DRENTI-471070 format. One record per residue (C-alpha): residue number from 1; residue in three letters; chain; z, y, x. Coordinates in steps of 0.02 Angstrom, whole numbers, plus 50000, padded with zeros to 5 digits. Example, Ala and Ser with C-alpha at 12.3 -4.5 7.8 and 13.67 -1.06 7.14 Angstrom:
2
<1,"ALA","A",<50390,49775,50615>>,
<2,"SER","A",<50357,49947,50684>>,
***
This chain:
382
<1,"UNK","A",<51060,52245,48017>>,
<2,"UNK","A",<51103,52058,48028>>,
<3,"UNK","A",<51271,52027,47944>>,
<4,"UNK","A",<51305,51879,48058>>,
<5,"UNK","A",<51293,51984,48216>>,
<6,"UNK","A",<51442,52086,48274>>,
<7,"UNK","A",<51377,52247,48352>>,
<8,"UNK","A",<51478,52407,48367>>,
<9,"UNK","A",<51393,52574,48347>>,
<10,"UNK","A",<51450,52755,48347>>,
<11,"UNK","A",<51440,52864,48194>>,
<12,"UNK","A",<51458,53049,48224>>,
<13,"UNK","A",<51531,53175,48102>>,
<14,"UNK","A",<51488,53358,48106>>,
<15,"UNK","A",<51640,53472,48102>>,
<16,"UNK","A",<51667,53596,47963>>,
<17,"UNK","A",<51698,53740,48082>>,
<18,"UNK","A",<51559,53807,48192>>,
<19,"UNK","A",<51667,53892,48321>>,
<20,"UNK","A",<51668,53740,48434>>,
<21,"UNK","A",<51559,53584,48440>>,
<22,"UNK","A",<51666,53437,48391>>,
<23,"UNK","A",<51611,53254,48373>>,
<24,"UNK","A",<51706,53112,48294>>,
<25,"UNK","A",<51653,52934,48334>>,
<26,"UNK","A",<51700,52786,48224>>,
<27,"UNK","A",<51680,52604,48279>>,
<28,"UNK","A",<51598,52507,48140>>,
<29,"UNK","A",<51567,52321,48120>>,
<30,"UNK","A",<51445,52253,47988>>,
<31,"UNK","A",<51535,52187,47835>>,
<32,"UNK","A",<51702,52241,47911>>,
<33,"UNK","A",<51817,52390,47890>>,
<34,"UNK","A",<51819,52519,48030>>,
<35,"UNK","A",<51923,52451,48171>>,
<36,"UNK","A",<51964,52604,48271>>,
<37,"UNK","A",<51915,52786,48287>>,
<38,"UNK","A",<51907,52909,48429>>,
<39,"UNK","A",<51861,53091,48446>>,
<40,"UNK","A",<51802,53209,48580>>,
<41,"UNK","A",<51783,53397,48573>>,
<42,"UNK","A",<51651,53479,48680>>,
<43,"UNK","A",<51693,53640,48772>>,
<44,"UNK","A",<51610,53750,48897>>,
<45,"UNK","A",<51665,53638,49039>>,
<46,"UNK","A",<51621,53474,48950>>,
<47,"UNK","A",<51454,53458,48866>>,
<48,"UNK","A",<51435,53358,48709>>,
<49,"UNK","A",<51325,53227,48796>>,
<50,"UNK","A",<51456,53196,48930>>,
<51,"UNK","A",<51589,53185,48798>>,
<52,"UNK","A",<51490,53056,48701>>,
<53,"UNK","A",<51455,52951,48856>>,
<54,"UNK","A",<51638,52948,48905>>,
<55,"UNK","A",<51691,52904,48730>>,
<56,"UNK","A",<51558,52768,48714>>,
<57,"UNK","A",<51627,52679,48869>>,
<58,"UNK","A",<51803,52685,48798>>,
<59,"UNK","A",<51743,52617,48631>>,
<60,"UNK","A",<51646,52476,48712>>,
<61,"UNK","A",<51798,52416,48809>>,
<62,"UNK","A",<51904,52423,48651>>,
<63,"UNK","A",<51772,52325,48556>>,
<64,"UNK","A",<51762,52187,48686>>,
<65,"UNK","A",<51951,52170,48689>>,
<66,"UNK","A",<51972,52170,48501>>,
<67,"UNK","A",<51829,52052,48455>>,
<68,"UNK","A",<51847,51926,48596>>,
<69,"UNK","A",<51933,51798,48487>>,
<70,"UNK","A",<51811,51824,48343>>,
<71,"UNK","A",<51660,51769,48447>>,
<72,"UNK","A",<51733,51603,48504>>,
<73,"UNK","A",<51640,51453,48426>>,
<74,"UNK","A",<51547,51294,48475>>,
<75,"UNK","A",<51448,51317,48634>>,
<76,"UNK","A",<51359,51202,48757>>,
<77,"UNK","A",<51413,51246,48932>>,
<78,"UNK","A",<51281,51143,49025>>,
<79,"UNK","A",<51137,51255,49082>>,
<80,"UNK","A",<50956,51210,49049>>,
<81,"UNK","A",<50882,51122,49199>>,
<82,"UNK","A",<50743,51013,49270>>,
<83,"UNK","A",<50777,50838,49337>>,
<84,"UNK","A",<50662,50732,49446>>,
<85,"UNK","A",<50690,50546,49467>>,
<86,"UNK","A",<50593,50397,49533>>,
<87,"UNK","A",<50523,50261,49424>>,
<88,"UNK","A",<50650,50122,49398>>,
<89,"UNK","A",<50801,50233,49432>>,
<90,"UNK","A",<50932,50300,49311>>,
<91,"UNK","A",<50928,50481,49251>>,
<92,"UNK","A",<51091,50569,49206>>,
<93,"UNK","A",<51062,50704,49074>>,
<94,"UNK","A",<51218,50814,49059>>,
<95,"UNK","A",<51275,50897,48898>>,
<96,"UNK","A",<51452,50967,48891>>,
<97,"UNK","A",<51517,51075,48749>>,
<98,"UNK","A",<51671,51171,48691>>,
<99,"UNK","A",<51731,51200,48514>>,
<100,"UNK","A",<51805,51353,48430>>,
<101,"UNK","A",<51958,51355,48315>>,
<102,"UNK","A",<51848,51382,48163>>,
<103,"UNK","A",<51739,51228,48200>>,
<104,"UNK","A",<51821,51108,48079>>,
<105,"UNK","A",<51674,51005,48013>>,
<106,"UNK","A",<51625,50828,48064>>,
<107,"UNK","A",<51554,50808,48240>>,
<108,"UNK","A",<51369,50762,48250>>,
<109,"UNK","A",<51277,50738,48415>>,
<110,"UNK","A",<51090,50710,48424>>,
<111,"UNK","A",<50970,50688,48571>>,
<112,"UNK","A",<50784,50721,48543>>,
<113,"UNK","A",<50634,50686,48654>>,
<114,"UNK","A",<50476,50792,48654>>,
<115,"UNK","A",<50345,50686,48747>>,
<116,"UNK","A",<50247,50769,48886>>,
<117,"UNK","A",<50078,50746,48801>>,
<118,"UNK","A",<50131,50864,48659>>,
<119,"UNK","A",<50037,50752,48536>>,
<120,"UNK","A",<50188,50662,48467>>,
<121,"UNK","A",<50325,50735,48359>>,
<122,"UNK","A",<50502,50748,48424>>,
<123,"UNK","A",<50587,50579,48427>>,
<124,"UNK","A",<50772,50547,48397>>,
<125,"UNK","A",<50827,50433,48540>>,
<126,"UNK","A",<51015,50421,48509>>,
<127,"UNK","A",<51133,50488,48376>>,
<128,"UNK","A",<51320,50503,48350>>,
<129,"UNK","A",<51375,50532,48171>>,
<130,"UNK","A",<51525,50476,48068>>,
<131,"UNK","A",<51610,50406,48224>>,
<132,"UNK","A",<51465,50285,48250>>,
<133,"UNK","A",<51327,50276,48382>>,
<134,"UNK","A",<51147,50239,48334>>,
<135,"UNK","A",<51033,50203,48483>>,
<136,"UNK","A",<50888,50105,48407>>,
<137,"UNK","A",<50784,50249,48337>>,
<138,"UNK","A",<50653,50255,48475>>,
<139,"UNK","A",<50576,50087,48521>>,
<140,"UNK","A",<50516,50142,48694>>,
<141,"UNK","A",<50695,50182,48747>>,
<142,"UNK","A",<50785,50046,48651>>,
<143,"UNK","A",<50920,49971,48760>>,
<144,"UNK","A",<50893,50101,48898>>,
<145,"UNK","A",<50986,50254,48832>>,
<146,"UNK","A",<51177,50265,48822>>,
<147,"UNK","A",<51314,50396,48806>>,
<148,"UNK","A",<51413,50412,48967>>,
<149,"UNK","A",<51580,50450,48882>>,
<150,"UNK","A",<51682,50334,48774>>,
<151,"UNK","A",<51762,50484,48686>>,
<152,"UNK","A",<51627,50604,48629>>,
<153,"UNK","A",<51754,50716,48543>>,
<154,"UNK","A",<51819,50764,48715>>,
<155,"UNK","A",<51668,50877,48739>>,
<156,"UNK","A",<51550,50766,48840>>,
<157,"UNK","A",<51387,50716,48754>>,
<158,"UNK","A",<51294,50670,48915>>,
<159,"UNK","A",<51179,50518,48919>>,
<160,"UNK","A",<51102,50399,49046>>,
<161,"UNK","A",<50921,50340,49036>>,
<162,"UNK","A",<50903,50180,49138>>,
<163,"UNK","A",<50751,50094,49216>>,
<164,"UNK","A",<50645,50251,49204>>,
<165,"UNK","A",<50460,50234,49161>>,
<166,"UNK","A",<50318,50360,49169>>,
<167,"UNK","A",<50318,50364,48979>>,
<168,"UNK","A",<50495,50439,48985>>,
<169,"UNK","A",<50428,50605,49050>>,
<170,"UNK","A",<50463,50748,48930>>,
<171,"UNK","A",<50588,50875,48866>>,
<172,"UNK","A",<50757,50808,48808>>,
<173,"UNK","A",<50860,50914,48689>>,
<174,"UNK","A",<51047,50894,48659>>,
<175,"UNK","A",<51106,50955,48488>>,
<176,"UNK","A",<51290,50969,48444>>,
<177,"UNK","A",<51351,51018,48271>>,
<178,"UNK","A",<51527,51042,48206>>,
<179,"UNK","A",<51517,51157,48057>>,
<180,"UNK","A",<51501,51300,48060>>,
<181,"UNK","A",<51463,51290,48246>>,
<182,"UNK","A",<51294,51230,48311>>,
<183,"UNK","A",<51227,51222,48490>>,
<184,"UNK","A",<51082,51147,48586>>,
<185,"UNK","A",<51015,51138,48764>>,
<186,"UNK","A",<50854,51070,48839>>,
<187,"UNK","A",<50826,50968,48997>>,
<188,"UNK","A",<50656,50936,49074>>,
<189,"UNK","A",<50640,50760,49146>>,
<190,"UNK","A",<50502,50713,49268>>,
<191,"UNK","A",<50476,50533,49326>>,
<192,"UNK","A",<50387,50511,49493>>,
<193,"UNK","A",<50322,50362,49590>>,
<194,"UNK","A",<50395,50327,49761>>,
<195,"UNK","A",<50267,50294,49899>>,
<196,"UNK","A",<50246,50106,49918>>,
<197,"UNK","A",<50127,49976,49987>>,
<198,"UNK","A",<50078,50089,50131>>,
<199,"UNK","A",<49946,50015,50249>>,
<200,"UNK","A",<49902,50073,50425>>,
<201,"UNK","A",<49738,50020,50507>>,
<202,"UNK","A",<49604,50069,50632>>,
<203,"UNK","A",<49433,50118,50564>>,
<204,"UNK","A",<49311,50086,50706>>,
<205,"UNK","A",<49296,49995,50872>>,
<206,"UNK","A",<49448,50012,50988>>,
<207,"UNK","A",<49348,50029,51149>>,
<208,"UNK","A",<49358,50154,51290>>,
<209,"UNK","A",<49249,50306,51256>>,
<210,"UNK","A",<49228,50267,51071>>,
<211,"UNK","A",<49272,50376,50922>>,
<212,"UNK","A",<49375,50298,50783>>,
<213,"UNK","A",<49509,50343,50655>>,
<214,"UNK","A",<49689,50295,50623>>,
<215,"UNK","A",<49721,50288,50436>>,
<216,"UNK","A",<49880,50283,50332>>,
<217,"UNK","A",<49856,50242,50148>>,
<218,"UNK","A",<49997,50213,50020>>,
<219,"UNK","A",<49953,50102,49873>>,
<220,"UNK","A",<50044,50218,49753>>,
<221,"UNK","A",<50149,50376,49756>>,
<222,"UNK","A",<50161,50538,49658>>,
<223,"UNK","A",<50088,50694,49736>>,
<224,"UNK","A",<50120,50793,49840>>,
<225,"UNK","A",<50133,50670,49984>>,
<226,"UNK","A",<50189,50715,50160>>,
<227,"UNK","A",<50134,50614,50313>>,
<228,"UNK","A",<50216,50598,50483>>,
<229,"UNK","A",<50145,50499,50630>>,
<230,"UNK","A",<50250,50443,50779>>,
<231,"UNK","A",<50217,50342,50936>>,
<232,"UNK","A",<50350,50209,50961>>,
<233,"UNK","A",<50298,50126,51124>>,
<234,"UNK","A",<50242,50164,51302>>,
<235,"UNK","A",<50266,50348,51344>>,
<236,"UNK","A",<50299,50395,51161>>,
<237,"UNK","A",<50205,50554,51200>>,
<238,"UNK","A",<50069,50596,51077>>,
<239,"UNK","A",<49900,50654,51140>>,
<240,"UNK","A",<49885,50843,51130>>,
<241,"UNK","A",<49725,50832,51028>>,
<242,"UNK","A",<49818,50736,50893>>,
<243,"UNK","A",<49958,50861,50862>>,
<244,"UNK","A",<49860,50956,50730>>,
<245,"UNK","A",<49837,50797,50628>>,
<246,"UNK","A",<50010,50720,50643>>,
<247,"UNK","A",<50049,50770,50462>>,
<248,"UNK","A",<49882,50706,50396>>,
<249,"UNK","A",<49842,50534,50324>>,
<250,"UNK","A",<49697,50518,50449>>,
<251,"UNK","A",<49696,50547,50638>>,
<252,"UNK","A",<49524,50565,50716>>,
<253,"UNK","A",<49519,50491,50891>>,
<254,"UNK","A",<49384,50559,51007>>,
<255,"UNK","A",<49330,50479,51172>>,
<256,"UNK","A",<49471,50351,51170>>,
<257,"UNK","A",<49561,50302,51330>>,
<258,"UNK","A",<49685,50165,51375>>,
<259,"UNK","A",<49831,50287,51371>>,
<260,"UNK","A",<49811,50296,51183>>,
<261,"UNK","A",<49863,50113,51169>>,
<262,"UNK","A",<50031,50078,51090>>,
<263,"UNK","A",<50126,50056,50927>>,
<264,"UNK","A",<50120,50196,50799>>,
<265,"UNK","A",<50216,50224,50637>>,
<266,"UNK","A",<50163,50324,50485>>,
<267,"UNK","A",<50296,50384,50362>>,
<268,"UNK","A",<50243,50441,50188>>,
<269,"UNK","A",<50363,50548,50087>>,
<270,"UNK","A",<50374,50636,49920>>,
<271,"UNK","A",<50518,50715,49824>>,
<272,"UNK","A",<50593,50548,49768>>,
<273,"UNK","A",<50566,50427,49912>>,
<274,"UNK","A",<50473,50370,50067>>,
<275,"UNK","A",<50381,50221,50141>>,
<276,"UNK","A",<50325,50171,50316>>,
<277,"UNK","A",<50194,50064,50402>>,
<278,"UNK","A",<50161,50013,50583>>,
<279,"UNK","A",<49998,50005,50681>>,
<280,"UNK","A",<49959,49924,50849>>,
<281,"UNK","A",<49821,50012,50945>>,
<282,"UNK","A",<49740,49923,51094>>,
<283,"UNK","A",<49603,50022,51180>>,
<284,"UNK","A",<49500,49899,51287>>,
<285,"UNK","A",<49347,49912,51400>>,
<286,"UNK","A",<49177,49899,51315>>,
<287,"UNK","A",<49118,49722,51289>>,
<288,"UNK","A",<48955,49648,51365>>,
<289,"UNK","A",<48839,49688,51223>>,
<290,"UNK","A",<48687,49606,51303>>,
<291,"UNK","A",<48779,49441,51316>>,
<292,"UNK","A",<48842,49462,51140>>,
<293,"UNK","A",<48667,49493,51074>>,
<294,"UNK","A",<48596,49345,51174>>,
<295,"UNK","A",<48732,49232,51108>>,
<296,"UNK","A",<48697,49289,50932>>,
<297,"UNK","A",<48510,49256,50951>>,
<298,"UNK","A",<48540,49082,51023>>,
<299,"UNK","A",<48659,49044,50883>>,
<300,"UNK","A",<48531,49096,50754>>,
<301,"UNK","A",<48395,48990,50837>>,
<302,"UNK","A",<48507,48837,50844>>,
<303,"UNK","A",<48548,48860,50663>>,
<304,"UNK","A",<48363,48870,50618>>,
<305,"UNK","A",<48325,48712,50719>>,
<306,"UNK","A",<48465,48620,50634>>,
<307,"UNK","A",<48404,48674,50464>>,
<308,"UNK","A",<48226,48618,50510>>,
<309,"UNK","A",<48288,48445,50563>>,
<310,"UNK","A",<48383,48424,50403>>,
<311,"UNK","A",<48232,48474,50299>>,
<312,"UNK","A",<48117,48356,50399>>,
<313,"UNK","A",<48235,48207,50379>>,
<314,"UNK","A",<48252,48236,50194>>,
<315,"UNK","A",<48064,48250,50172>>,
<316,"UNK","A",<48033,48091,50273>>,
<317,"UNK","A",<48160,47993,50174>>,
<318,"UNK","A",<48082,48046,50010>>,
<319,"UNK","A",<47908,47992,50069>>,
<320,"UNK","A",<47972,47820,50120>>,
<321,"UNK","A",<48056,47795,49953>>,
<322,"UNK","A",<47898,47847,49861>>,
<323,"UNK","A",<47789,47726,49965>>,
<324,"UNK","A",<47904,47578,49932>>,
<325,"UNK","A",<47896,47610,49745>>,
<326,"UNK","A",<47704,47618,49745>>,
<327,"UNK","A",<47682,47454,49846>>,
<328,"UNK","A",<47801,47359,49735>>,
<329,"UNK","A",<47709,47418,49581>>,
<330,"UNK","A",<47536,47361,49650>>,
<331,"UNK","A",<47598,47183,49690>>,
<332,"UNK","A",<47659,47158,49514>>,
<333,"UNK","A",<47489,47208,49439>>,
<334,"UNK","A",<47378,47091,49551>>,
<335,"UNK","A",<47475,46926,49537>>,
<336,"UNK","A",<47463,46838,49365>>,
<337,"UNK","A",<47621,46766,49295>>,
<338,"UNK","A",<47654,46580,49339>>,
<339,"UNK","A",<47616,46448,49207>>,
<340,"UNK","A",<47742,46319,49149>>,
<341,"UNK","A",<47727,46133,49203>>,
<342,"UNK","A",<47705,46071,49023>>,
<343,"UNK","A",<47554,46177,48988>>,
<344,"UNK","A",<47476,46126,49156>>,
<345,"UNK","A",<47495,45941,49118>>,
<346,"UNK","A",<47423,45963,48945>>,
<347,"UNK","A",<47274,46053,49015>>,
<348,"UNK","A",<47243,45915,49142>>,
<349,"UNK","A",<47250,45775,49013>>,
<350,"UNK","A",<47141,45870,48894>>,
<351,"UNK","A",<47006,45895,49024>>,
<352,"UNK","A",<47005,45709,49071>>,
<353,"UNK","A",<46997,45657,48890>>,
<354,"UNK","A",<46848,45766,48859>>,
<355,"UNK","A",<46761,45693,49011>>,
<356,"UNK","A",<46789,45515,48950>>,
<357,"UNK","A",<46737,45556,48775>>,
<358,"UNK","A",<46569,45622,48832>>,
<359,"UNK","A",<46520,45460,48917>>,
<360,"UNK","A",<46390,45351,48824>>,
<361,"UNK","A",<46367,45161,48844>>,
<362,"UNK","A",<46216,45194,48950>>,
<363,"UNK","A",<46316,45299,49064>>,
<364,"UNK","A",<46459,45177,49074>>,
<365,"UNK","A",<46360,45038,49158>>,
<366,"UNK","A",<46362,45100,49332>>,
<367,"UNK","A",<46535,45168,49314>>,
<368,"UNK","A",<46609,45004,49251>>,
<369,"UNK","A",<46530,44904,49388>>,
<370,"UNK","A",<46588,45017,49518>>,
<371,"UNK","A",<46760,45018,49446>>,
<372,"UNK","A",<46758,44830,49430>>,
<373,"UNK","A",<46702,44809,49606>>,
<374,"UNK","A",<46839,44920,49663>>,
<375,"UNK","A",<46968,44813,49573>>,
<376,"UNK","A",<46897,44634,49601>>,
<377,"UNK","A",<47023,44499,49608>>,
<378,"UNK","A",<47097,44446,49771>>,
<379,"UNK","A",<47111,44259,49802>>,
<380,"UNK","A",<47285,44196,49814>>,
<381,"UNK","A",<47350,44157,49983>>,
<382,"UNK","A",<47401,43982,50028>>,
***
């Protein structure tokens, strides 16, 4: 039997005389002297079992009364619980305790975090010891975890975790020690994402007789998500065929009519928040598809003609530039470079000199006469 556990039990003693069945019951406590005794004698009218049951009830009530003060010690009164909060909010984690008269040691308070992935060891996130607070043990929560009470000895070891992140999900354990008393309680914290960035739109052509879908899509939000559609304009009466899908993210519209036109809202909810978007639906008559197709064809043809003109102009310009370069190059090759005046004069004199030098005296006779006749003297005038 555990010496630290106070449990009463009944010890029976057999009587020395056999004339009547007699049972004596003694209340015993481990490592303690007997506290009280009681006896019951069985007779013909009262069986021994009934006697023992009656006596056991009396002993139990005496035990509870006598040992009530002996069982008082440090205890955490806050029950274990689960808390859900949205990302970015502040989580209040309660931890209240009471002390017994025998708890005389120094007060130590410790908060531990067991991460949700179960792959990391328990982390000390904040500690109170020797009348000092230490809150820089865990880097991920540094500056975001604080005791809520300025006087921890008053019995309040609760904390706040601010600006919650998804990494803060896990089991938080509050440990309080004041020797010889020790107590601890666990709190499960879950961080959820509020629905946000919700977008409403029409998937399909909003024409009479067509089938299309109304869609409501949040950008983020923790599951489960609840959807609620409402019509805000016109008759504000939803089509009967839509009622089965009013809590769905998608409404399938069949054979649309103009009475479906209007403004609709979609509200997305989860356990920590909600978000809403609006959608304007305009169901119109079918467009002239033949005219649309003809216009598209004409547009394509005009585009092709324009592209052809651009290509033709570019090609023509390149041919002209190439022709000009070739003609200019041919002219330069056919015409010799011009000679200088000095070399021309020298050539002329040289040719005359050679002509004169080749004349013999026999050849000079006719030449000189002719020349002389050409330059005969002219009589002076009176």
